DOPA-199055 format. One record per residue (C-alpha): residue number from 1; residue in three letters; x, y, z. Coordinates in nm, 4 decimals. Layout:
BEGIN
num:residu:east:north:up
NUM:ALA:X:Y:Z
...
END
This chain:
BEGIN
num:residu:east:north:up
1:UNK:5.5054:1.6518:15.5251
2:UNK:5.1379:1.6798:15.5854
3:UNK:5.0506:1.6992:15.2073
4:UNK:5.2733:1.4120:15.1539
5:UNK:5.0824:1.2056:15.4014
6:UNK:4.7449:1.2888:15.2323
7:UNK:4.8829:1.1963:14.9037
8:UNK:4.9991:0.8546:15.0336
9:UNK:4.8416:0.5508:14.9668
10:UNK:4.7708:0.4579:15.3061
11:UNK:4.5939:0.7979:15.3537
12:UNK:4.3846:0.7500:15.0403
13:UNK:4.3000:0.3956:15.1267
14:UNK:4.1977:0.4926:15.4766
15:UNK:4.0093:0.7960:15.3442
16:UNK:3.8304:0.5842:15.0764
17:UNK:3.7415:0.3001:15.3395
18:UNK:3.6283:0.5573:15.6137
19:UNK:3.3755:0.7422:15.3519
20:UNK:3.2492:0.4095:15.2102
21:UNK:3.2056:0.2716:15.5518
22:UNK:3.0288:0.5867:15.6590
23:UNK:2.7835:0.5616:15.4058
24:UNK:2.7220:0.1955:15.4883
25:UNK:2.6653:0.2557:15.8678
26:UNK:2.4349:0.5593:15.7918
27:UNK:2.2077:0.3496:15.5888
28:UNK:2.2518:0.0335:15.8172
29:UNK:2.1894:0.2780:16.1337
30:UNK:1.8987:0.4311:15.9674
31:UNK:1.7157:0.1080:15.8880
32:UNK:1.7877:-0.0060:16.2712
33:UNK:1.6567:0.2966:16.4103
34:UNK:1.3226:0.2882:16.2000
35:UNK:1.2875:-0.0951:16.2754
36:UNK:1.3177:-0.0368:16.6463
37:UNK:1.0998:0.2710:16.6308
38:UNK:0.8337:0.0937:16.4273
39:UNK:0.8456:-0.2159:16.6481
40:UNK:0.8167:-0.0149:16.9778
41:UNK:0.5225:0.1976:16.8377
42:UNK:0.3454:-0.0976:16.6901
43:UNK:0.3630:-0.2650:17.0364
44:UNK:0.2307:0.0427:17.2164
45:UNK:-0.0572:0.1024:16.9677
46:UNK:-0.1474:-0.2670:16.9903
47:UNK:-0.1907:-0.2210:17.3695
48:UNK:-0.3796:0.0860:17.3577
49:UNK:-0.6305:-0.0497:17.0720
50:UNK:-0.6854:-0.3439:17.2841
51:UNK:-0.7874:-0.1134:17.5976
52:UNK:-0.9791:0.1227:17.3958
53:UNK:-1.1616:-0.1614:17.2105
54:UNK:-1.2654:-0.3039:17.5465
55:UNK:-1.4350:-0.0078:17.6961
56:UNK:-1.5618:0.1148:17.3595
57:UNK:-1.7720:-0.2175:17.3587
58:UNK:-1.8921:-0.1553:17.7152
59:UNK:-1.9816:0.1845:17.6533
60:UNK:-2.2215:0.0843:17.3646
61:UNK:-2.4088:-0.1287:17.6206
62:UNK:-2.3899:0.1277:17.9056
63:UNK:-2.2036:-0.0992:18.1296
64:UNK:-1.8972:0.1029:18.1738
65:UNK:-1.7567:0.1613:18.5630
66:UNK:-1.6652:0.4913:18.7025
67:UNK:-1.3692:0.5296:18.7454
68:UNK:-1.2616:0.3094:18.4470
69:UNK:-1.0275:0.0311:18.5769
70:UNK:-0.6974:-0.0294:18.4035
71:UNK:-0.4091:-0.2343:18.4336
72:UNK:-0.0382:-0.1748:18.3255
73:UNK:0.0986:-0.0570:18.0906
74:UNK:-0.2005:0.1504:17.9542
75:UNK:-0.3102:0.3591:18.2448
76:UNK:-0.4555:0.6729:18.0770
77:UNK:-0.8375:0.6001:17.9550
78:UNK:-1.0887:0.8668:17.8600
79:UNK:-1.4492:0.8590:17.7546
80:UNK:-1.5223:1.2145:17.6013
81:UNK:-1.8701:1.2836:17.4725
82:UNK:-1.9534:1.4783:17.1391
83:UNK:-1.8980:1.8167:17.3215
84:UNK:-1.5405:1.7449:17.4196
85:UNK:-1.6245:1.6913:17.7828
86:UNK:-1.4550:1.3844:17.9855
87:UNK:-1.7546:1.1948:18.1045
88:UNK:-1.5194:0.9202:18.2465
89:UNK:-1.1737:0.8311:18.3023
90:UNK:-0.9184:0.6179:18.4850
91:UNK:-0.7672:0.7371:18.8066
92:UNK:-0.4657:0.8388:18.6311
93:UNK:-0.6367:1.0506:18.3845
94:UNK:-0.8777:1.2141:18.6662
95:UNK:-0.8703:1.5962:18.6322
96:UNK:-0.7093:1.5844:18.2845
97:UNK:-0.8230:1.7663:17.9943
98:UNK:-0.9221:1.5472:17.6964
99:UNK:-0.6187:1.3537:17.5896
100:UNK:-0.6872:1.4476:17.2040
101:UNK:-0.9124:1.7041:17.0430
102:UNK:-0.9379:1.4689:16.7399
103:UNK:-1.2610:1.2754:16.6825
104:UNK:-1.2443:0.9866:16.4343
105:UNK:-1.5066:1.0363:16.1654
106:UNK:-1.7976:0.7669:16.1422
107:UNK:-1.6186:0.5898:15.8397
108:UNK:-1.3129:0.5545:16.0081
109:UNK:-1.3730:0.4897:16.3772
110:UNK:-1.0236:0.3689:16.4616
111:UNK:-0.7201:0.6030:16.4551
112:UNK:-0.3819:0.6216:16.5902
113:UNK:-0.2684:0.9553:16.7367
114:UNK:0.0345:1.1252:16.8854
115:UNK:-0.0107:1.3929:17.1013
116:UNK:0.2993:1.5466:17.2388
117:UNK:0.4698:1.2608:17.4207
118:UNK:0.1697:1.0543:17.4238
119:UNK:0.0612:0.7603:17.1804
120:UNK:-0.3255:0.7551:17.1873
121:UNK:-0.5467:0.5048:17.0454
122:UNK:-0.9045:0.6893:16.9665
123:UNK:-1.2092:0.4736:16.8838
124:UNK:-1.5312:0.6164:16.8092
125:UNK:-1.8099:0.4276:16.9941
126:UNK:-2.0674:0.4313:16.7072
127:UNK:-2.1335:0.5737:16.3829
128:UNK:-2.3970:0.8436:16.5380
129:UNK:-2.3359:1.2094:16.5265
130:UNK:-2.3394:1.2267:16.8942
131:UNK:-2.1351:0.9155:16.9722
132:UNK:-1.8496:0.9406:17.2346
133:UNK:-1.5066:0.8682:17.1834
134:UNK:-1.2733:0.6376:17.3873
135:UNK:-0.9059:0.7346:17.4245
136:UNK:-0.6465:0.4932:17.5554
137:UNK:-0.3113:0.6618:17.5645
138:UNK:0.0291:0.5430:17.6806
139:UNK:0.3470:0.7629:17.7566
140:UNK:0.5930:0.7354:17.4705
141:UNK:0.9316:0.5555:17.5911
142:UNK:1.2228:0.7907:17.6568
143:UNK:1.4333:0.6087:17.4097
144:UNK:1.1950:0.7379:17.1457
145:UNK:1.0585:1.0542:17.2675
146:UNK:1.4213:1.2037:17.3561
147:UNK:1.5845:1.0497:17.0549
148:UNK:1.8044:0.8233:17.2927
149:UNK:1.7884:0.5513:17.0172
150:UNK:1.9462:0.7771:16.7598
151:UNK:2.2199:0.8671:16.9959
152:UNK:2.2992:0.5145:17.0711
153:UNK:2.2828:0.4150:16.7170
154:UNK:2.5250:0.6898:16.6029
155:UNK:2.7627:0.6617:16.9082
156:UNK:2.8191:0.2847:16.7966
157:UNK:2.8500:0.3606:16.4485
158:UNK:3.1134:0.6182:16.5213
159:UNK:3.3021:0.3665:16.7404
160:UNK:3.2808:0.1053:16.4570
161:UNK:3.3890:0.3828:16.1940
162:UNK:3.6713:0.5029:16.3949
163:UNK:3.8112:0.1249:16.4723
164:UNK:3.7614:0.0637:16.0996
165:UNK:3.9540:0.3725:16.0149
166:UNK:4.2376:0.2648:16.2569
167:UNK:4.2456:-0.0780:16.1277
168:UNK:4.2729:0.0144:15.7668
169:UNK:4.5457:0.2544:15.8314
170:UNK:4.7417:-0.0333:16.0409
171:UNK:4.6810:-0.2739:15.7831
172:UNK:4.7682:-0.0680:15.4913
173:UNK:5.0740:0.0636:15.6611
174:UNK:5.1786:-0.2881:15.7539
175:UNK:5.1416:-0.3989:15.3814
176:UNK:5.3099:-0.1043:15.2500
177:UNK:5.6124:-0.1245:15.4976
178:UNK:5.8021:-0.3373:15.2608
179:UNK:5.7443:-0.0882:14.9675
180:UNK:5.9101:0.1772:15.2021
181:UNK:6.2103:-0.0420:15.2478
182:UNK:6.2274:-0.1124:14.8848
183:UNK:6.2139:0.2523:14.7950
184:UNK:6.4787:0.3265:15.0411
185:UNK:6.7099:0.0617:14.9119
186:UNK:6.6425:0.1672:14.5462
187:UNK:6.7379:0.5312:14.6468
188:UNK:7.0637:0.3884:14.7432
189:UNK:7.1489:0.2194:14.4398
190:UNK:7.3680:0.4345:14.1859
191:UNK:7.5245:0.3431:13.8735
192:UNK:7.8536:0.3223:14.0190
193:UNK:7.7182:0.0611:14.2390
194:UNK:7.4525:-0.1810:14.1051
195:UNK:7.5497:-0.4589:14.3715
196:UNK:7.2647:-0.3654:14.6110
197:UNK:6.9327:-0.5555:14.6162
198:UNK:6.5999:-0.4679:14.7669
199:UNK:6.4621:-0.6746:15.0673
200:UNK:6.2463:-0.9347:14.9812
201:UNK:5.9287:-0.9481:15.2173
202:UNK:5.8180:-1.3244:15.3266
203:UNK:5.5415:-1.4770:15.1499
204:UNK:5.4298:-1.4905:14.7875
205:UNK:5.2305:-1.1954:14.7611
206:UNK:5.2312:-0.9002:14.4862
207:UNK:5.4860:-0.6992:14.6923
208:UNK:5.7135:-1.0095:14.7230
209:UNK:5.6951:-1.0727:14.3491
210:UNK:5.7785:-0.7206:14.2757
211:UNK:6.0834:-0.7405:14.5008
212:UNK:6.1912:-1.0490:14.3156
213:UNK:6.1362:-0.8789:13.9856
214:UNK:6.3253:-0.5876:14.0863
215:UNK:6.6153:-0.7784:14.1899
216:UNK:6.6128:-0.9793:13.8686
217:UNK:6.6187:-0.6423:13.6683
218:UNK:6.8803:-0.5054:13.9028
219:UNK:7.0909:-0.8276:13.8273
220:UNK:7.0599:-0.8122:13.4617
221:UNK:7.1081:-0.4149:13.4646
222:UNK:7.4433:-0.4774:13.6589
223:UNK:7.5560:-0.7569:13.4242
224:UNK:7.4565:-0.5093:13.1120
225:UNK:7.6598:-0.2489:13.2694
226:UNK:7.9357:-0.4658:13.3432
227:UNK:7.9458:-0.5626:12.9862
228:UNK:7.9358:-0.2225:12.8533
229:UNK:8.2073:-0.1245:13.0829
230:UNK:8.4209:-0.4319:12.9496
231:UNK:8.3182:-0.3371:12.5980
232:UNK:8.4236:0.0221:12.6201
233:UNK:8.7697:-0.0627:12.7598
234:UNK:8.8126:-0.3255:12.4990
235:UNK:8.6895:-0.1044:12.2179
236:UNK:8.9115:0.1548:12.3333
237:UNK:9.2215:-0.0643:12.3543
238:UNK:9.1464:-0.2090:12.0075
239:UNK:9.0944:0.1418:11.8555
240:UNK:9.3920:0.2948:12.0330
241:UNK:9.6307:0.0252:11.8618
242:UNK:9.5464:0.0984:11.4873
243:UNK:9.5510:0.4581:11.5745
244:UNK:9.8739:0.4610:11.7532
245:UNK:10.0166:0.2595:11.4607
246:UNK:9.8835:0.5057:11.2035
247:UNK:10.0220:0.8051:11.4047
248:UNK:10.3819:0.6551:11.4388
249:UNK:10.4038:0.5917:11.0501
250:UNK:10.2891:0.9360:10.9825
251:UNK:10.5175:1.0836:11.2359
252:UNK:10.7978:0.8893:11.1127
253:UNK:10.7375:1.0151:10.7538
254:UNK:10.7399:1.3666:10.8787
255:UNK:11.0389:1.3481:11.0964
256:UNK:11.2433:1.1307:10.8638
257:UNK:11.1245:1.1997:10.4866
258:UNK:11.4788:1.0760:10.3404
259:UNK:11.4596:0.7292:10.5191
260:UNK:11.0842:0.6464:10.4444
261:UNK:10.9122:0.4959:10.1521
262:UNK:10.6105:0.7336:10.0860
263:UNK:10.4533:0.4581:9.8925
264:UNK:10.5117:0.1960:10.1931
265:UNK:10.3913:0.4789:10.4514
266:UNK:10.0596:0.5289:10.2448
267:UNK:10.0207:0.1495:10.2146
268:UNK:10.0527:0.1185:10.5816
269:UNK:9.8424:0.3980:10.6507
270:UNK:9.5563:0.2601:10.4265
271:UNK:9.6095:-0.0865:10.5958
272:UNK:9.5359:0.0563:10.9553
273:UNK:9.2617:0.2876:10.8488
274:UNK:9.0986:-0.0141:10.6797
275:UNK:9.1194:-0.1864:11.0307
276:UNK:8.9805:0.1323:11.1885
277:UNK:8.6709:0.1361:10.9307
278:UNK:8.6247:-0.2493:10.9988
279:UNK:8.6145:-0.2103:11.3572
280:UNK:8.3669:0.0984:11.3345
281:UNK:8.1472:-0.0715:11.0749
282:UNK:8.1307:-0.3840:11.2922
283:UNK:8.0541:-0.1681:11.6376
284:UNK:7.7747:0.0291:11.4120
285:UNK:7.6440:-0.3326:11.3231
286:UNK:7.6401:-0.4236:11.6793
287:UNK:7.4444:-0.1006:11.7917
288:UNK:7.1854:-0.1785:11.5307
289:UNK:7.1537:-0.5282:11.6247
290:UNK:7.0796:-0.4241:11.9962
291:UNK:6.8510:-0.1456:11.8719
292:UNK:6.4583:-0.2269:11.8991
293:UNK:6.3894:-0.1949:11.5253
294:UNK:6.3593:-0.5008:11.3684
295:UNK:6.5095:-0.5987:11.0358
296:UNK:6.2654:-0.6529:10.7522
297:UNK:6.1358:-1.0186:10.7495
298:UNK:6.1122:-1.2299:10.4314
299:UNK:6.0821:-1.6162:10.3224
300:UNK:6.4257:-1.7002:10.2299
301:UNK:6.5365:-2.0404:10.0818
302:UNK:6.8411:-2.1067:10.3235
303:UNK:6.9949:-2.3808:10.0987
304:UNK:7.0011:-2.1441:9.8072
305:UNK:7.1467:-1.8728:10.0044
306:UNK:7.4167:-2.0834:10.1621
307:UNK:7.5097:-2.2250:9.8016
308:UNK:7.5481:-1.8893:9.6706
309:UNK:7.7692:-1.7612:9.9588
310:UNK:7.9918:-2.0739:9.9292
311:UNK:8.0447:-2.0211:9.5698
312:UNK:8.1477:-1.6689:9.5868
313:UNK:8.4595:-1.7245:9.8230
314:UNK:8.8136:-1.7822:9.7282
315:UNK:9.0821:-2.0040:9.8694
316:UNK:9.0181:-2.3391:10.0357
317:UNK:8.7145:-2.5365:9.8606
318:UNK:8.4100:-2.5627:10.0232
319:UNK:8.1723:-2.8744:9.9718
320:UNK:7.7844:-2.8001:10.0115
321:UNK:7.5232:-3.0489:10.1021
322:UNK:7.1825:-2.8973:10.0919
323:UNK:6.8430:-3.0306:10.1770
324:UNK:6.5284:-2.9172:9.9743
325:UNK:6.2745:-2.7011:10.0986
326:UNK:6.4531:-2.5372:10.3815
327:UNK:6.2719:-2.2120:10.4196
328:UNK:6.3003:-1.9489:10.6966
329:UNK:6.1696:-1.6020:10.7619
330:UNK:6.4494:-1.3498:10.8380
331:UNK:6.6533:-1.0657:10.6770
332:UNK:6.8320:-1.1835:10.3920
333:UNK:7.1212:-0.9304:10.4349
334:UNK:7.1712:-1.0600:10.7981
335:UNK:7.1581:-1.4057:10.7398
336:UNK:7.4349:-1.3524:10.4512
337:UNK:7.6387:-1.1766:10.6894
338:UNK:7.6227:-1.4783:10.9276
339:UNK:7.6892:-1.7179:10.6692
340:UNK:7.9678:-1.5231:10.5001
341:UNK:8.1239:-1.4778:10.8686
342:UNK:8.1177:-1.8461:10.9156
343:UNK:8.2557:-1.9494:10.5857
344:UNK:8.5286:-1.7053:10.5934
345:UNK:8.6160:-1.8137:10.9402
346:UNK:8.6274:-2.1716:10.8394
347:UNK:8.8457:-2.0980:10.5410
348:UNK:9.0697:-1.8930:10.7214
349:UNK:9.1306:-2.1869:10.9981
350:UNK:9.1046:-2.4815:10.7598
351:UNK:9.3732:-2.6958:10.6235
352:UNK:9.2225:-2.8479:10.3280
353:UNK:8.8620:-2.8399:10.2939
354:UNK:8.5292:-2.6852:10.4514
355:UNK:8.2030:-2.8641:10.4607
356:UNK:7.8735:-2.6981:10.4826
357:UNK:7.5424:-2.8914:10.5308
358:UNK:7.1929:-2.7461:10.5173
359:UNK:6.8810:-2.9438:10.6603
360:UNK:6.6248:-2.9476:10.9332
361:UNK:6.5920:-3.1082:11.2580
362:UNK:6.2980:-3.0981:11.5107
363:UNK:6.1185:-2.7903:11.3471
364:UNK:6.4818:-2.6035:11.3130
365:UNK:6.6637:-2.5302:11.0106
366:UNK:7.0083:-2.6056:11.0676
367:UNK:7.3143:-2.4915:10.8909
368:UNK:7.6752:-2.6776:10.9982
369:UNK:8.0017:-2.5231:10.8803
370:UNK:8.2867:-2.7742:10.9528
371:UNK:8.6704:-2.7177:10.8853
372:UNK:8.9501:-2.9643:10.9269
373:UNK:9.1778:-2.7048:11.1060
374:UNK:9.3035:-2.7202:11.4680
375:UNK:8.9689:-2.6621:11.6168
376:UNK:8.8821:-2.4832:11.9307
377:UNK:8.9347:-2.6107:12.2963
378:UNK:8.6000:-2.6600:12.4778
379:UNK:8.6939:-2.3960:12.7366
380:UNK:8.6857:-2.1646:12.4602
381:UNK:8.3802:-2.2461:12.2824
382:UNK:8.1742:-1.9655:12.4417
383:UNK:8.4494:-1.6995:12.4447
384:UNK:8.4880:-1.7002:12.0870
385:UNK:8.1491:-1.5267:12.0724
386:UNK:8.2438:-1.2684:12.2932
387:UNK:8.3471:-0.9033:12.1258
388:UNK:8.7057:-0.8293:12.0562
389:UNK:8.8043:-1.2145:12.1408
390:UNK:9.0458:-1.3416:11.9177
391:UNK:9.2465:-1.6458:11.9862
392:UNK:9.6134:-1.6914:11.9271
393:UNK:9.5573:-1.8905:11.6107
394:UNK:9.3408:-1.6296:11.4870
395:UNK:9.5725:-1.3598:11.5557
396:UNK:9.8537:-1.5603:11.3802
397:UNK:9.6368:-1.6302:11.0632
398:UNK:9.4948:-1.2747:11.0326
399:UNK:9.5990:-0.9898:11.2558
400:UNK:9.4020:-0.7278:11.1112
401:UNK:9.0445:-0.8546:11.2098
402:UNK:8.8293:-0.6749:11.4466
403:UNK:8.7358:-0.9745:11.6899
404:UNK:8.3497:-0.8833:11.6164
405:UNK:8.2350:-1.1194:11.3717
406:UNK:8.1368:-1.4176:11.5552
407:UNK:7.9744:-1.1768:11.8123
408:UNK:7.7700:-1.0105:11.5509
409:UNK:7.6672:-1.3451:11.4018
410:UNK:7.5318:-1.4658:11.7164
411:UNK:7.3587:-1.1560:11.7919
412:UNK:7.1679:-1.1815:11.4535
413:UNK:7.0759:-1.5722:11.5348
414:UNK:6.9323:-1.4569:11.8464
415:UNK:6.7598:-1.1661:11.6584
416:UNK:6.5911:-1.4385:11.4271
417:UNK:6.4872:-1.6431:11.7586
418:UNK:6.7669:-1.8893:11.6679
419:UNK:7.1174:-2.0050:11.7963
420:UNK:7.4777:-2.0189:11.7094
421:UNK:7.7036:-2.2643:11.9016
422:UNK:8.0280:-2.4552:11.8626
423:UNK:7.9598:-2.8307:11.8584
424:UNK:8.2000:-3.1310:11.9016
425:UNK:8.3593:-3.2472:11.5673
426:UNK:8.5940:-3.5281:11.5010
427:UNK:8.8361:-3.2821:11.3470
428:UNK:8.8579:-2.9158:11.3277
429:UNK:8.5543:-2.6574:11.4446
430:UNK:8.1889:-2.7217:11.3812
431:UNK:7.9839:-2.3938:11.3905
432:UNK:7.6066:-2.4889:11.3982
433:UNK:7.3362:-2.2146:11.3259
434:UNK:6.9707:-2.2931:11.4109
435:UNK:6.6781:-2.1047:11.2804
436:UNK:6.3168:-2.1497:11.3352
437:UNK:6.1881:-2.3468:11.0346
438:UNK:5.8943:-2.1849:10.8330
439:UNK:5.6020:-2.3836:10.6986
440:UNK:5.5379:-2.1342:10.4354
441:UNK:5.6651:-2.1805:10.0994
442:UNK:5.6404:-1.9679:9.7719
443:UNK:5.3639:-2.0621:9.5296
444:UNK:5.4587:-2.2804:9.2485
445:UNK:5.7618:-2.4221:9.4419
446:UNK:5.8570:-2.7649:9.2772
447:UNK:6.0785:-2.9950:9.5085
448:UNK:6.2114:-3.1911:9.2374
449:UNK:6.3018:-2.8647:9.0570
450:UNK:6.4739:-2.7400:9.3826
451:UNK:6.6832:-3.0179:9.4152
452:UNK:6.8068:-3.0025:9.0420
453:UNK:6.8731:-2.6429:9.0874
454:UNK:7.0740:-2.6860:9.4043
455:UNK:7.2555:-2.9673:9.2511
456:UNK:7.3518:-2.7389:8.9460
457:UNK:7.4537:-2.4749:9.2148
458:UNK:7.6494:-2.7119:9.3969
459:UNK:7.8382:-2.8300:9.0853
460:UNK:7.8983:-2.4622:8.9711
461:UNK:8.0127:-2.3787:9.2908
462:UNK:8.2913:-2.6684:9.3176
463:UNK:8.4180:-2.5641:8.9694
464:UNK:8.4492:-2.2161:9.0949
465:UNK:8.5981:-2.3109:9.4064
466:UNK:8.8848:-2.5246:9.1961
467:UNK:8.9239:-2.2239:8.9989
468:UNK:8.9593:-1.9926:9.2855
469:UNK:9.2044:-2.2440:9.4534
470:UNK:9.4387:-2.2449:9.1207
471:UNK:9.4396:-1.8581:9.1511
472:UNK:9.5334:-1.8463:9.5002
473:UNK:9.7988:-2.1064:9.4810
474:UNK:10.1172:-1.9506:9.6418
475:UNK:9.9573:-1.6446:9.7684
476:UNK:9.9407:-1.7442:10.1492
477:UNK:9.7230:-1.5546:10.3694
478:UNK:9.6938:-1.2754:10.0804
479:UNK:9.4398:-1.4596:9.9384
480:UNK:9.1888:-1.3564:10.2295
481:UNK:9.2676:-0.9997:10.1835
482:UNK:9.2038:-1.0071:9.8220
483:UNK:8.8400:-1.1686:9.8857
484:UNK:8.7735:-0.9169:10.1291
485:UNK:8.8490:-0.6441:9.8652
486:UNK:8.6074:-0.8170:9.5973
487:UNK:8.3361:-0.9040:9.8406
488:UNK:8.2934:-0.6229:10.1220
489:UNK:8.0266:-0.8154:10.3083
490:UNK:8.2967:-1.0775:10.4155
491:UNK:8.5239:-0.7898:10.5716
492:UNK:8.8297:-0.8785:10.7755
493:UNK:8.6486:-0.8126:11.0940
494:UNK:8.4863:-1.1572:11.1265
495:UNK:8.7233:-1.3537:11.3211
496:UNK:8.6697:-1.6803:11.5246
497:UNK:8.9922:-1.7007:11.7249
END
């Protein structure tokens, strides 16, 4: 416990503040002591010099009384001849030995001396060799002689030091008290219960901001953990269904070999394993999108990409309207995945046509995919982007999907700093992808040539769509399954509802 206290912020700040204040008080105390000492000594030497100068002048003219009259505070005055004999003195100095044995030299007749506890001013009467010396002395004050001044200053400094240390300890302790409460609450939070929040102290200081940030982080963590729990539960359920179906088919083939068709059993097992593969692939794609490693970025002609993807599909024809010079930065593979998901989703739910438009608005590239199907209820427009969400209409039209296609598409849009939403439409569903528009364009780009090329691609697309429509007439839902086999990127895992 003692070691913990010494390592605490409160103890460290108190020790640092105390040591710093000790250095400051030592310097200030020394300066005050020297200033007071010099001031007192200067006053004493000034008084003794005045008295000694008075009697030195009278001594030169031989008009000095015996004894020498003095007045407070200087009461010790002596006139000492060249042989060191006191020839005259004040009453208080009678019978005393010479105050000092020091004789000022002829070239420095005034000298300040300290003899024991006496502060003495010595003045040589004349430069002559046998000149007497006048000494005027004053007892040094006890505050200087017995170091009372230093004791007083040291005691005051210690009191200030102790007071500052105590105040620092209390202030830092009070400041860190909310931190202790936050730490105690954080120690109570576990993965099984993330509903607790740390207490927020009053005010807008750094600790209050830290507490608010911690609560926001805990809220996001709780939401993420809850989503992971729901995801794990739904994923296990979605995986359990095809696994159970596959197991039943295989067990039935083993238990009743005479009553089962091996080709039908193998075909059913392949269908179940195909759905398992689609779910696993989509789960891996979701994990990669949630990872920190960004996909390689390149400059992409979004109109050309959409036109090419629309021309590759089968089934219901797709009409494409593309504006020129719609360039974005992103991962071509991932954007192909998004466009493919939206087109396959629209074809699956459309009655007779699908329309795709590519343009720009407010600095954003906009891709809108509209079908003429039953549409999506406003209450389900966000739910369709949740993982493993498949509405009743989607289950009826394609029971083999994974329910992850739109969730993956939205994650890709977010990874490209964009959005994917379901917006209002007079009929059917309208999915709108918005991505940041890039100002950069490849060198040598001709807008007129772009428009002509896009028109040619759109014409070829329409012809291809008509041919595919003729091929798939009468196939019903089997057309989507054949398309998935031809184009793995448009797997059956991309569902809307």
